[in-house]
C-alpha positions, 0 to 999 in steps of 0.5 A, spaced: 746 195 716 740 194 712 735 200 711 730 197 716 735 197 722 738 204 720 731 206 720 729 203 727 736 206 730 734 213 728 727 212 731 730 210 737 734 216 738 729 220 736 724 217 741 730 218 746 731 225 744 723 227 744 722 224 751 729 226 754 728 232 760 734 234 763 734 238 770 733 245 769 738 250 773 733 256 774 738 260 777 743 259 772 738 261 767 736 267 771 743 270 771 744 269 763 738 272 762 739 278 766 746 279 764 743 279 756 738 284 758 744 288 761 748 287 755 742 289 750 741 295 754 748 297 753 748 295 746 741 299 744 744 305 747 750 305 743 746 303 737 742 309 737 748 314 738 751 311 731 748 313 725 744 306 722 742 306 715 738 300 714 736 302 706 738 297 701 744 298 697 743 302 690 741 297 684 739 292 689 732 289 688 729 284 693 725 281 687 728 280 680 724 284 675 721 281 669 726 284 664 732 280 669 729 274 667 730 274 660 
């Protein structure tokens, strides 16, 4: 397939995706969000009980120093 036909096909697919609007099931969305909120609360309470050490590992720098680049 030539580049023109391929580009036209990609444009057609992109346009279909852009303007596609499926029916939204708000009840299912509400149930999913409420179950996540409940799970997040449980997870947060467990997380606070566990020692969380967010420090970086020893010897690890996010940005290399000028000496490392040589």
